[in-house]
C-alpha positions in Angstrom: 94.6 147.7 76.7 94.2 144.3 78.4 97.8 143.1 77.7 99.8 142.6 80.9 96.9 143.3 83.2 96.2 141.1 86.2 92.9 139.9 84.8 94.6 138.9 81.5 97.3 137.0 83.4 94.7 135.1 85.5 92.7 134.2 82.4 95.7 133.1 80.5 97.1 130.8 83.2 94.0 129.6 84.9 93.3 125.8 84.9 91.0 124.6 82.1 88.2 122.1 82.3 89.5 119.4 80.0 86.9 116.8 81.1 86.7 114.2 83.8 89.3 111.7 82.7 91.6 110.5 85.5 94.8 112.0 83.9 94.6 115.2 82.0 97.4 117.5 80.8 96.7 121.0 82.1 99.7 122.0 80.0 102.8 120.1 79.0 104.3 120.4 82.5 101.3 120.1 84.7 99.3 116.9 85.2 95.7 117.2 86.5 94.5 114.1 88.3 90.7 113.9 88.7 90.8 111.7 91.7 87.9 109.5 92.8 89.7 106.6 94.5 93.4 106.1 94.6 96.6 106.6 92.6 100.3 106.2 93.1 102.5 109.2 92.5 106.1 110.3 92.9 107.0 111.6 96.3 107.0 115.4 96.3 105.2 115.7 93.0 102.0 117.2 94.4 102.0 121.0 93.9 98.3 121.8 94.6 95.0 120.1 95.2 91.4 120.6 96.2 88.8 118.3 97.7 89.1 115.6 100.3 92.4 113.9 99.5 94.8 112.0 101.8 98.5 111.6 101.0 100.5 108.7 102.5 104.2 108.2 101.9 105.1 104.7 101.2 108.5 103.1 101.5 109.8 100.4 99.1 109.5 97.8 101.9 105.8 98.6 102.6 105.2 98.2 98.9 106.6 94.7 99.1 108.8 95.4 96.1 112.1 96.2 97.7 114.7 95.1 100.2 117.1 96.6 102.7 119.7 97.3 100.0 117.2 99.1 97.9 116.0 101.2 100.8 119.5 102.2 101.7 120.7 103.4 98.3 117.5 104.4 96.4 116.9 108.0 95.6 113.8 110.1 95.8 112.8 109.0 92.3 111.9 105.5 93.5 109.8 106.6 96.5 106.1 106.7 96.1 103.1 108.6 97.7 99.6 107.2 97.8 96.9 109.7 97.0 93.3 108.7 98.1 90.0 110.5 98.1 87.9 112.7 95.9 89.3 115.9 94.4 91.7 117.4 91.9 95.4 116.9 92.3 98.0 118.8 90.3 101.4 117.1 89.8 104.7 118.4 88.4 108.3 117.5 88.6 111.0 120.2 88.2 109.3 121.6 85.1 109.9 118.4 83.1 107.6 117.5 80.2 104.8 115.1 81.1 103.7 112.2 78.9 100.5 110.1 79.5 100.5 106.5 78.4 97.6 104.1 78.4 98.8 100.6 78.8 96.6 97.7 77.5 97.9 94.6 79.1 101.4 95.9 78.2 104.6 96.6 80.1 107.1 99.4 80.0 110.3 99.9 82.0 110.9 103.5 83.2 113.9 105.1 84.9 112.9 105.4 88.5 113.3 109.2 88.5 111.0 109.6 85.5 107.8 107.9 87.0 105.3 110.6 87.9 102.0 108.7 88.6 100.1 105.5 87.7 96.8 103.8 88.5 96.6 101.1 91.1 95.6 98.6 88.4 99.2 98.9 87.2 101.6 96.4 88.7 104.8 98.1 89.8 108.2 96.3 90.3 111.3 98.3 91.2 114.6 96.7 90.2 118.2 97.7 90.8 120.5 98.0 87.9 123.4 96.2 89.6 126.0 97.1 86.9 125.4 100.7 87.7 126.3 100.6 91.3 129.9 101.4 90.6 129.0 104.7 89.0 129.4 107.9 91.0 125.9 109.1 90.1 122.7 107.4 91.3 120.1 106.4 88.8 120.4 102.8 90.0 116.8 101.8 89.7 114.2 101.3 87.1 110.5 100.6 87.5 108.6 98.0 85.5 105.0 99.1 85.0 102.7 96.4 83.7 99.0 95.8 83.2 96.1 97.9 82.0 95.7 101.5 83.0 97.2 105.0 82.9 100.8 105.9 83.5 102.4 109.4 83.5 106.2 109.7 83.0 108.4 112.7 82.6 111.2 113.8 80.3 113.5 116.8 80.0 112.4 118.5 76.8 111.0 116.4 73.8 112.1 112.8 73.7 112.6 110.6 70.7 111.8 106.9 70.5 114.3 104.5 68.8 113.2 101.2 67.3 115.2 98.2 68.3 115.2 95.2 65.9 117.1 91.9 65.7 120.6 92.6 64.5 120.2 96.3 65.0 120.8 97.0 68.7 120.5 100.5 70.1 123.1 101.8 72.5 122.3 104.7 74.8 123.7 106.9 77.6 122.1 105.7 80.9 121.7 109.3 82.0 119.7 110.1 78.9 117.6 106.9 78.8 114.0 107.4 80.0 112.1 104.2 79.2 112.1 101.0 77.1 109.6 98.3 76.2 109.0 95.7 78.8 110.3 92.8 76.8 113.8 94.2 76.5 116.6 93.6 79.0 119.5 96.1 78.6 123.1 95.0 78.8 125.8 97.2 80.1 129.0 97.8 78.3 132.1 99.9 78.9 133.5 102.1 76.1 135.7 105.1 75.7 133.4 108.0 75.9 133.2 110.5 73.1 133.5 113.2 75.8 136.9 111.8 76.6 138.2 112.8 73.2 136.8 116.3 73.7 138.5 116.7 77.1 135.1 116.6 78.9 135.7 113.4 80.8 138.2 110.7 81.6 138.3 106.9 81.6 135.6 104.6 80.4 131.8 105.3 80.2 129.0 102.8 80.9 126.5 102.5 78.1 123.2 100.6 77.9 122.8 98.2 74.9 119.3 97.0 73.9 118.9 94.0 71.6 115.8 92.2 70.3 112.5 93.7 69.2 111.1 96.8 70.9 111.8 100.5 71.6 113.9 102.8 73.7 112.9 106.4 74.7 115.8 108.9 75.2 115.8 112.6 76.1 118.1 115.4 74.9 119.5 115.8 78.4 121.8 113.8 80.7 120.2 113.7 84.1 122.4 113.1 87.1 120.7 111.3 90.0 121.8 111.9 93.5 121.8 109.0 96.0 119.8 109.3 99.1 121.6 109.8 102.3 121.9 106.6 104.4 
């Protein structure tokens, strides 16, 4: 009986050859990067690799896309590592589901904590959501990714995508909001939280309001972001 044997476990969990494309999903929570050059990745996302690969941590300032305020208050989610060389790199982030997107001269804005990796052909611009500074939690930054190339983002469980159209705005919880189309600029509004009525919170909550034409990606999970120590 082969069930539960060591050889069966190794065969069931071993990495599979899915081809030589740059980004491949080894499974829904492991990203395989077939590296022959360079990529940007979330700091701390590398869990294993083989080959000749060099990893270099980059600060926001060295990216030329930040300032002293961003450096002081940004969390780990907005810090990047450059992976260079030839080899195979495996990325993961706290068991979150990984989604590969191919941009074709397009733009998407992603919560800073949900960016896993992207090609160097993609322009990256990190912006601070100033209206969120007053919140106790972090999650102050989002990342605009624009151009042509591959991007990998993460979500807790299976996300849904909501269509935004003129006259039909979409309002979301910031802690459940993963990404939105690059042409949308969210507004922030205060409202009495539904949780308040259930005794799960107090005071007003901050919500994100999207208007125009585009999409918003939300996850069935409210992620709390910790601020980096100063």
